[in-house]
N, C-alpha and C positions, 0 to 999 in steps of 0.2 A: 513628440516625445524627445526629451533631451538625453544627454549622455547618462547611461545607467551607472549606479554605484558599483564599486568592485564587489563581485559576488563573494569572494573569499575574505575580504576585509570588512565589508558592511553588508553582511548577508540579509539581515532583516529589512534594510532599506531596499536592497535589490529585489528581494522576494515580494515585498508590498508593491513595488513599482510594476513588476511583470504580471502578477496575478490579477491586478486591477486594470492596468493599462492594456493588457492583451485580452480583456473581456472574459476572463475565467470566472471571476466572482465579483460581487459588489458587497462590501462590508458595511455599508451605510445604514443597514436596517437597525432600528433603534432598540436593539436588545443584544447585549454583549454575548459573544460566542455563537450567535445565530447569523448565518450569512445567506445571501442570495446567490444561487448558481445561475450564471447567464448561459444562454444557449450554447455558445462555443465551448465553455468549460463543461457544461452538463453532458454534452455529446461525448466528450472525452471520458468523463466519469462512467457513463453507460457502456462505452466500448471496453473500458478497463474491466469493469465488473462482469461483462459478458464473457471475457476470456476465462475468468475464474469459475463462473457458473458452468461453462462448457466443460472445463476440466473436472469439476465435481460430478457432473452428470456422466462423463466418460468413465468415472470410477464408481458408478452405481448409486450416486446420491439422487434424491428426488426433491423437487422444490415444493415448499408448503408455505402457509402464512398463519401466524399466530397473533393474537390481539396485542395492542400497545399497552393497555391498562392491565395492571396486575393487582388483585385484591391484597391488602396488607397481610392477611392471614396466610395466603399462599406464598407471598414473597418471603415471609419470615420462617418458613419451615426448616431451612438449613441455616443454622446459627452463624457459621463461619462466613457464609455468603452474605447474610444480613449485615454482619459487622463490617465486612469488606467493602460493601457498597453503601453503607448508611450515610456517609458524608457526601455522596454524589447523587443520590436518587431523589428526583422530584416527586412531591406528594400532591395529589388532587383531593381536596376536602370539601369543595362546594361548587355550585354553579353561581351565577351572579346573584340570584335571588334566594337561594336556600342552601342549607348545609346538607352534605351527603350523609347517609346512614353509616357508611364505613369509609375508611381511607383507601384510595386507589393510588397506585404508584406507576409512574411512567417508566417503561422498561429501560434499564441501563444496559441490559443484555437479556437474553430470553430464556435462560435456564428454567426459571421457576414456572413461567407460563407454559412452556413446552412440557416440562416434566409432570406437571399436574395432569396433562392430557395423556402422557405416556403411561401413567399409572392406570388409566382407564382402558387404553388400547391394548396393552400387553398383558396376556394371561398365559400364553403357552410358548414353549420353545419354538413352535412353528411361526410365531410372530417375529422371530429374530433372525438376522440382525435388522435393526432400523437404521437407515442412513438418510437423514433429511437436512435440507438447508433452507434458509430464507435470506433475502436481501432487503433490509428494511431500515427505517430510521430508529435510532435509539438516543436517549437523552442522559447526559451526565453533567452534574454541576462541577465543572473543572476548576482548577486554580484560577485566580484573577488574571494570570498571564496567559490569556487565550491567544491563539495565532490562527488566522484563517486557514481552513482545511486541515492543518496539522493538529491543532488542539482546540476543539470547539465544544459547545454544550449541546448542540443538536448534530449528531452524526447522521447525515442524510442517507448514506449508503453504507450499511454495515452488513457484510456477508458473514453469516454464522452457520456452521454446520454442527449437527448434533447426532451422535450415533449411540446405539444400544446393543449390547452383546451378552452372550451366555457366560463368558469366562474372562478372566484377567488376561489370559494369553491372546484371546481375540481382540481385546481392547488395546493391548500393547501393539499388536500387528496393525490395528487401525491407526495408531499414532504414527507408525512408520509410513503408512499410506498417505496420511495427511501431510507429513513432512515432504513426501515425494510430490504431492499435488502443489504445495506452496512453492517448492523449489522450482518447478516448471513454470509457475505463474510469475515469480519474480525474475526468472531468467528471461521470460518473454518480454518483460518490461525493461530489461537490460539494467536491473538493479543488483549490484553485488551485495552479498550478505554473509553473516556468520550465523550459525544455529547453535544456541546455547541453552543448556538446561538451567532453569532458574534456581537460585539457592532456596533452601527450604523456607527461610524467613520472608521471602518475597514471592512465594508461590501463589497462584490464583486462588482466591477465597473459595474454600470447599474442595480443592483439588488434591490429588495424590502427588502429582508432579506436572510440570509443564515445560515446554520448549518455546523459546522466543527467537524470531528472526530479527537481526539487527543490521542496520547499515549506518553510514556516517554522513552527516549533512555537511554543507560547505563551511559552516561555522565550527566544524569538528566536534559537534555533539552527536552522541549516539541516538538513534531513533528506532523504536520498535515498529516493525512492519506487520507482524502478525504473530499469533500465539496458537500453539497446539497443546491441548490439555487432556491429561488422563484424570478423569474424575473418580475413578474407582467405583466404590459402592456408597459413597457418602450421600449423594443425592438420591440414590435408589432407596436407601433406608429412610431418609427424611420424607420422601414422597411415596413410600411403600410401592415401589415399582418391582413387582415380582412375576416370575413365570413358573409354570409347572413343567419340569424337565421330563425327559424320556423315562427316567427312573421313578416318576410319580411324585417326586419331592418338589416343594416350592422353594425357589431360590431367588435371591436378589440379583438384579442385572448389574453389569458393569458398563460404564458410560465414558464417552469422550466428547470433546467439543473443540472447535477451532474457528478463529475469526480474523477477518481482515476488513479494515474500514477504508473510507475515501481518502484517508491520510496518505495512502500509497500514491495518489495522484499528485499531492503536494510534494512528496518525496521525489518522484521521477522528474517533475518540473525543476526542482531544486538541483538535482544531480546533473541533469543533461543540459540545462540552460547555460548561456554564456554572456559575454559583454554586449551582445546585440539583442538579447531577449531569450525567448523560449526556443527549445528544440524538441519537437515531439518524436518519439520513436514511431516509425511508420505504422506499427501494429495498432496504435491507439490514437493517432493523429485525427482530430475531428475533420480536418481537410488535409488530405495527403499530397495533393497536387494543386497548385494554382496556375492558371494560364493567363499570361499577360500579353495582349496584342500591342505591338509597337506602332504608333501613329505614322501615317504616310500620306502625303498630299495626293498621290496618284493611285495608290493600291490599297487604301485602307479597307474598302469593301471586300476585296479578296483576302486580306489578312484576317478580318473579322470572320469571314465565312470559314476559313480554314480553322480558326480558333474554335468556332462553334462545333465544327465537325469532329475535331479532336476531343473536345469536351464530351460530346455524346458518345463517341467511341470508347473513351476511358470509363465513363459511367457504366456503359453496357458491359465492360470487362470487370466491373465490380469495384473500381476505385472511387474514393471520395474526392471529388474534383470541384473546383470553383473557377469559373471564368470571370476575371475582373476586367470588365469592359467599361468601367466608369469613365465618362468622357472628361470630367473636371479634374482628374488627377494625372500627373505625369507618370511615365513608367518608373522613374526613379523613386517617386513617392510610394508607388505600389510595392516596389521591391522592398523598400524599408519597412513598410507596414507588415507585409507577409513574413519577412524575416523576423521581425519582432514577435509575431504570433507563432513562430516556430514551425511553419509548414515545411515538411521535409524536402519537397521538390518544387521548383518553379519552371514552367515551360514558357519560353519567350518566342513570339512569332512576329517577324517583321518582313520587309520586302525580300531580304536575302533568303529567309526560310521558305517563303512562298515560291520563289523562283527556282530554288535548288531542291525542293522536295525534302526538306529537313526541318528539324526543330532544335533549338538551343535549350539545354536543361541545366539549371543551376542547383547545386547541392547546398542545402542549408548548413550542414555540419562542417564542411570544409570551405564553404564560400567559393566553390570552383564551378566552372561551366564545362559541359561536354556537349558535343553535337551528335545527333542521332538521325538516321534516315527515317522518313515517315513509316516505312513498312517494318522497321525494327523497333518501333516506339515501346510497345509493351515489354518486349524482351529486355530492352535497355532499362526501363523503369524497374523491373523485378531485380535486375542486377544491381542497380543503384540502391534500391531499398535494402538489399542484403549488405552491401558495402557500408551504407549509413548505419545500419544496426550494429555491424561489427565494429565500426569506428566509435560509436557512442559507448558500446560496452567496454571497449579497450580503454577509453579515457576514464570511464567510471571505475573500472577495476584498478587502474593505476592509482587513482586518487584514494580509493578505499584501502588498498593494501599498504600504501605508504603511510597511512594513519593508524595502523595497528602496530603497536610498539611493545617490544619485549623488554622487561626489566627484571633484575634478579634481587632487588631489595626495595624496600619502601622509599628510601632516599633516592635511589636511581629512578624509580617510577615518578616521583614528584618532580625531579629535575627535568626528565624527558618530557613529561606532560606540560610543564611550564615553558620549556624551550620551544616545543612545537606549537603550543597554544591550544591544546586539546587532543582529540583522538581517543582511541581505546587502548588501554594498557593491559597487558597480560603478565601475570606474576605466578611463580611456582607456589602451589598451595597443597597442604596436606589433606584437604577435604573436610576438615572438622569445622562445624558451624562457628565456634568461638573464634577461630583464626580468620575465617572469612569476614565475620563482623568486625574483627580488629583491623583487617586490611582496609575496609570501608572507612572506619573511624580515623585511622592513622593518616591515610592519604587524602581523606576528604572527598571521595568520589563514590558513586553508587555502584554496587555490585551488579553486573549484568548476568553473570552465570559462568558456566564451564561446559566444555565438550567432553562427555564421558569417554569418547573414543580417542581423544587426544591425550596421550600419556606424557606427563611432564618429566623434565630432567632437573636435577638440582634439589635444593632444600626449601622447605616452606619458609616464606619471608617473615613469618611471625614466630613460629615455635622451633624452627630449625630441623624438624623431622623430614624424612624423605617425602618429596612432593609426589602426589598422585595425579593432580590435574593442574591446568593453568586457570587461574581465576581472572576473569575479564572485568575491568572497571572503567568507568568514564562518567561524564555528565550526560544526562539524557533528557529528552523532551518529555 
């Protein structure tokens, strides 16, 4: 592997080099937007989604599975949803030898197939609340500008949660819980973010309102990490999801949903990687520790024996460990390879380490070495993992917040955006739709949303009225 492109100046070239070169994915499958996940990358994807699944279960969600194919008449029950996904949804109309009797749609997301079943399952207030999730593949015909992991046509791991409630107040509380879950999830991945309520004109099809989590990529474009959506009663009325309440009356339920895709893996690789390649946060690293024995003419058997004992010891302690004892590669070649693949820690064992009862440990984030006594190894590793996580998060936050830019006029926003070369711009806004749309049009950037809890100072940059919120805009994936 030659010198990598500059991540901040040539992000696409850097990204393609590391995700393929480090065995995350292979994009040579002959269908655009469909990628092959290689074992190293797929392991990280599963570890990442496991964190989210465990969080959901800790908050009372249960895992289920619903079919991939949705009959057209079921998919079309909610008209806003149908219109919102009509340009992205794949249709199955035939087998190789015969035409089907009705159209079947590949799920772009699972509201319709789930809610058909909810209408059968839910009849009484005793059946509520319902809190389910599934982690499945979904299909969307994305723009021609696909990007591996980030923007694809088959999302291999889409975690979507769906909840059902007796009242709007319960649904609103569920939204707060979902935001809490996702905040913990992205914090674990060391990804900084802002949480914005989407403007009305860009709200999820069929929803009352939704919140999106955004971060900033190395090319200074905004990217959505996940969405938390209050569906109100729109789907309940479309699918006739009703319950008999304690007062004997039949009422429509209130619903929420929220989802995160494998895109989050592409984002964390992009944010944490550097000029040498990837850097995995320890929590999701497919290999957390690699052990490299240093050749010796007189002591290599002892060196290799110690390396194997440490490997077994660390595996027993629950670490994901790899012993690289390939005889045809030099230690330097191994260092370079595992640094490129982003392994957080490397343990080096040579003559000195055997004689002194110690190990040398190299940190991937700072490219620094420390020495630890054999008996203090696990304690040292845990400390280093904490320090690596803190350092990665510090760097990520520094980058993120330096690219959120305040402006008090359209002209100032345009100038700052061009000077910096991207980022997220926040401007004072009165809260009226027409002014929000005007901001988008005048500045030529997409509206990301606003934080209802963040009160603005100054005048709306369009109408001059007192500002209620800050409106965030930027280019996004």
